[in-house]
N, C-alpha and C positions, 0 to 999 in steps of 0.2 A: 186512153188518156189523150185529150185534145191539146196538142203542143202549141198550136197557134193561139188558142184561148189562153194558155198559160203565159205565153210570151206577151200577149196583149195586156194581161193583168200585171205582169212585171213592169212593162213600159208605163202603164198608167200610174203605178205606185212608186215610181222613181222620179216623177216630175215630168213625164212625157218624153216624146222623141227628142225634142229640142234640148233636153237636159242630159242626154247621153253623149259623151264625147267619144268614147270608143268601147268596144265590147269584144271579149274573147272568152274562151273556156279552157280549163285544164281537165284533168281526169274526172274530177267530181264536181267542180264549181264553175258557175257562170261568173265572170269577173267584169264589172262595169266601172268605168271611170266617169263620174258625174261632174258636170260643170258647177252645179250647186249641190253640195253634199247635205244640205238641210232639207231637201225636198223629198227624200224617200221615207216611206212609212214602213218601218221594220215589222211592226205587229201585223199589219195586213199582209205583207209579203210572206211572213212565216206561215200564214194560213192558206197560201195558194197551194193548189194540188201539186204534189210531187216535191215541194220544198221541205228540206230536212234541217235547215238552219240558215241563219243570216248573220253575217258579221262584217264589220268595216275594218279593214287592215291594209297597211301599206298603200294608203291612198285609193283603195279600191273597195267598192261594195261587192262582197262575195256571197253568192247565193248557192247553197249546197243542194244539188239535185241527185248526185250519185252518178255512177258510170252509165253510159249509154243514154240515159235520160237527158243528161246535160248536153250531149251532142245534138239531140233532136230539138230541144228547147232553143239552143243557140242558133240552129239552122232556121227555125221559125222566126226567131227574133231578128236575124240579119235580113230575112226576106221582107219583114214588115218595115224595118228601119231603112232599107235600101241604101246602106252605106258600104264603103269599101271594107273588105275583110281585114281585120287588124291581127297582128302577130302578138304573142305574149310579151315580147320585148317592147312593142309599140305601146301596149297598155301600161306596162311598168314605167316606160319613159313618161307617158302622160301623167301617170299617178305621181311620179316623183316631183312634178311641178307643185303639187299640193303638200309636199312633205317638208319638214324642217331640214336645215343643213345637216344636223347630226344624224337624222334618219337616212338622209341621202348618202352620207358617208358610210354608215353601216351597210346600206343596201349595195353600194359600189363594192365594198369589201366582200360581200357575199357573192356578187356576180363574178368576181375574179375566180372563185373556186368552183362555181357550179359546173362550168364546162370541163374542168379538170378532174372532177370526181370519178368518172368512169375509168380513166387511166390510172389514177391513184389506187382505186379499189382493185383494179385488175392486177397491178403490181403487188399490192398487199396480199391478195389471195394466192398469188404465185409463191410469195415468201411463206405464207401459211402452209402451203403444200410442201415447200422445201423443209420446213421445220419438222415435218413428219419423218424425214430421213435423218434428222440431226438430233432428235430428242431421245435421251437415254430412257430405257425401260419400256418403250412402246413395243407392241407385238410380242411381248414375252422375252425380249432380248435383254442381256445384261448391259450391253453398250447401245450403240445406235445402228440403224440400218446401214448408214454410210460407212461405219467402222467394220461392219460384217461382210458387206457385199460391194464389190467394185462397181457393179452397175448402179447401185444405190448412191454411191459416192459421186459417180459421173453425173447422174441425174440431178443430184443436189447442186453440183457445180453449175450445170446447165441452167437450172431454175434461178440460181443466184444471178447469172449473167442477164437473163431475159427480164428479170425484175429490176433492171438497172435504173428504170425511170425514177425511183425514189431517191437515187443518189444524185440526180440532176434536177430535183424539184425546183430549185430557184430559176432554172431556165424556163420551165413551164409557167411558173408564176409571173416572171417578167414578160413573157409572151402574152399571157392572158390579161395582165394588168395594163400593159401598153395598149392593147386592143380595146380594153374597156374604157380607157381614158382618152381614146380618140387618136392615138399615135400609130405609127407604122409598126405592126407587130414583128416584122423582120428585124427592125432595129432593137426591139425588145429582146429578141432571141440573142442578139449580140451582147447586150448587157447581161443577160442571164449566163451566157458562156463565160464572160469575164468574171462573174461572181464565183464560178467554180473552176477557174483556170488551174490546171495541174502544176504550172510553174510557180504559182504563188504559195506562200506558206499556209499552214492550217490555222484557221482563226481560233479554234477551240484550244489548241496547244499554245497559241500566242497569249490568249486571255488567261490561261492557267499558269503561264510562265515557264512552260516546259519546252517551248519551241527553241530550236537551235539554228544558228546561222540565218536569222531573219534579216532580209535586206530592207533598207529604208530609202525611200525616195524623197527628193526635195521638189515638191510640186507647188508652184506659185509662192515659194518662200515658206511653205509648211512642210514639216517632216511627217511623212506618212509611212507606216509599215506596209511592206508589200505582201499582204496576206489576203487570202481569198475569203469569201463569206459563205462557206459550206453551210447549208441549212438556213441561208439568209432570206427568210420569207419577208420580213419587214424591210430590209434593205432593198430587196427586189421591188416591192410595191412602191416604196417612196421614190426610188430612182426612176421607175417607170412613169410615175405621175409627173415627175420633173421632165423626163424625156419627152412625153407627149405634149406637155405645155411649151417646152422650149422649141420643139419641132414646129408647132403651129406659129409661134412667134417669129422664128427665123424664116419660115416660108413666106411670111408677109413682107419681110424687109430685104430679102435677097432678090436681085434682078432675076426675072423669069429665065433668061438665057443661061444663068449660072446655077439655078436652083437644083438641077439634076445632080450636080457634083457637090455643091457647097452645103446643101441642106443635110444630107446624110452624114457627110464628113464632120461638119461642125457639131451636129447633134450627138454623134458618137463621142467625139473628143470632150465636149462640154459635159455631157451626161456622165462620162466615165470619171472626169475630175470631180464632179458632184458626188458620185458614188464613194470614192475613196476619201474625200475630204469631209463630206457632210453626212450623206444619207446612209452610208455603211455604218459608221460609228453610231449615228442616231438610231438606226434600225436595231442595232445590237442592244442599245439601252432600252428601247421599247420592249424587245423580246425578253431581255433579262428581267425587266420590271413585271411583265405579265407572267413570266415563268416563276418569279418569286411569289407572286400572289397565289398562283396555282399550287406551288410547292408548299406554301404556308397552309393553304386549305387542306390539301390532300395528304401531304407528307408529314408536316410538323404538327398540325393540329390532330391528325389521325382520323379516327372514325367520326368525330364530331364535324370536322371539316368536310369529309366525304358526304356525310348526311346533308350538310348545308349546300354543298356543290350540286348534288343530285336534285335536291328539293327546289333549288332556285333556277334551274335551267328552263323550266317551262314558263315561270313568270317573265324570264328574259324574252321568250318567244312572243309573249303578248306585247311587250314594249318594242320589239323589233331589234333589240340590241344583241340578240344571240348570234348575229352574223359574224361577230368578231371571234367567236370560239373556234371556227374552222381554221383560222390562221394560227391559233395557239396549238391546235392538234397537229397541224402540218409541221410546226416548229418542233414539237415533241418527237414526231417521227424522224425528222431530219437529224435531231441531236442524239436520240436514244434508240431509235428503231422501234419504239413502242408508244402506244397511245392509251393512257388510262382514263381519258375523258369519254371515249366512245362507249364503254360499259355504263357510264353514268348517264349519257344521253339515252341509251337503250332503256334503262329502268325509268327514267323520267317520262318517256313517251308511252311505254306500255302501262305505266301506272294510270295515265289518263284514260287508256282503254279499259283498265280495271274499274275505274269510277263509272264509265259508261255502262258496263255490265251490271255494276251495283245499282245504278239508276233503272236499268231494264228490269232487274229482279224486284225492285221496289215499286215500279210503276203499276198502275191499274191495268188489268187485262184489256187488250184491244185498244189501248191508248196510243196516240201518235208518238208519245215519248218512247215507247218500246221500239217502234220502227226506227226512229231517229237514233236511238242509243246503239242499236246493233249496227246500223249502216255507218255510224261514226266510229265505232270500235274497230271495224275491219281495217281501216287505213293505219291504225297504230301498229298493226302486226308487221307493216313494212316501213315503219318509221315516220309516219305522217300524223301529227297530233292536232293540227288546227281544227278539223271538223269536230273532234271530241271536245276540245276546249270551248269553242264558240257555240256549237250547236247543242251541247248537253251540259257540260260541267260548269259553265259560267252563264248559262242562258237565264236561269231564274234565281240562282243563288250561288254564292262563292263556296259553299260547303263541299260539294263534290270535288271541285278543283283543289281545295285545301287537303282533302282526304288523299287525293292522288299525289300531291306534293309530299305529304308526310310518308306515304307508302314508297314513293321514289327515294326518299331519304334513307329509309331502312334498306332498300335494295342497294343503294350506294354504299352503305356500311358493309353489307355482305361482299360486294365487289372489292372493297378496300381490304377487308380481312383476308380474303382468298387471293389477293393480288391479281385480279383479272385485268388483262390488258389486251389491246388489239394491235394489229400490224398495219392498220390503215384508218381511214375515217370516211364519213359520208354514208355509211350503211349501219342501220340498227335493226331491232326487231329480228324477225326470222332471217332476212338476208344478212344481217350483221354477224351471224354465226360463221359465215365464210371468211371473215377477216379477224376473228378472235384467235389469239395465240392458242394453238391446238391443245397443249396440256391442260388448259383451264376452261375448255369449252363447256364441260359439265357444270362448272360453277357459274358461267355466264347464263346458262339456262335456268339454274336454280335462282340466281339473283333476280332474273326477270320474272320468274314465277312468284317470288316473294313480293315484288313490286306490283304485280298484277292482283294478287289475292288480298293484300292488306287494305287497299281502298274499299273493296267490297265489304270487308269485315268492319272497317271504321264507319261506313255508311249505315250498315245494319245496326251497329251499336248506337249511333247518333239518332237514328229514327226510332229505335226501341226506347231510348231515353225521352225523346220528344213525344212518343206515343202516337206516331203517325203511320198509317197503313195505306197502301194502294195510292201512290202519288198520281194525281191527275195532271197530265202534261199541260193543260190549259193555263195553269198558274204555278203549280208545284211550289207553293209558298214555303213549305217546310223543308224543301231540299237544301 
């Protein structure tokens, strides 16, 4: 494979060197930010050697080459362009300039959680391990391991302590959000610590009317309950946005000689007032509203709501509005210790992989569609659905995508009926097993199997009815 030739063909068909603002690559995709997004020829690019799919998303032209190949193509591209190496963050920043304010908002929301996911996943896995010691009936015991053996009880207690990160999630959120919005992350940590301060009352007890001896403050003539915001994901994000904005403002207006003292002092005081008076209560309203919608879909409507929830997650991925779901998952974990959305994410992604395999089985032998289908299926096993969606399931027809969405819906129904929940978020597919509540791991696997198989069945039924055999990837009109 001539990587320099491939790179030249890419450049030629995206409007030339002068039309490429920046370029970077991830595990499987070459990501280009174009100055004029009307100048690329998708059909020609799709037929370049090594290309497995092309789609435009998040302000970036993303060309799927697959692992290792993308590294070599990118290296050849950068040599030809002779431009400074860009980071993924640089490309995203450049791409954001071409996005609407709403998409930028969702993107910022996503960025807050991306860097925190490893810590959240690690703590959730530790809690999952702890639950093995505290679940009755495991290992043939009548009670739990912790009840039977002192070493098991001590281990469970130790694991609970080292998984403490989930108890202080608002601190991490405030740190990450303040950093994302351009503020001093150290000040964000202070706001996060205020959110969970042990001397403050419990917000959940206060809202439920069960709190006793709640102190009230008079702040700027406003009566404010002295309660913390345990699990306050949205209060943390809103206050961090205010903090970063106010810090920039005050830095410009305070004399340089006094800025070292006055900027952090005023920022902490004003941001804390804003937290208790405005953004704490507002954040709770947002969290309650989103929680009500999720509860309506998943709890009150039951299996129908679970079907709709799981079926609609991947359409949200296409629009880019799925980034807000991470905040809801974090809120669920903070409030209940469990996350019922993660299993729905899992079935929605693996169903797209099932549709890829369905298209592989229906494709003509030795066709390019077979190669692309398999390479696009593999990432769904680890929770990445975009290659499957854009390179196969929406490439020539919406039918494979719809079959996957319906299959995901039935997988979601199974997860609902068997009460499958996770202890964290950010991992699905095979890695997702590690954060599923241990007593229901088998049902997590079965639910994913259902979501994987059904799109294949639906595609075969559809093509049997249509009377089409051996899809040619060049057009795939019947797909």
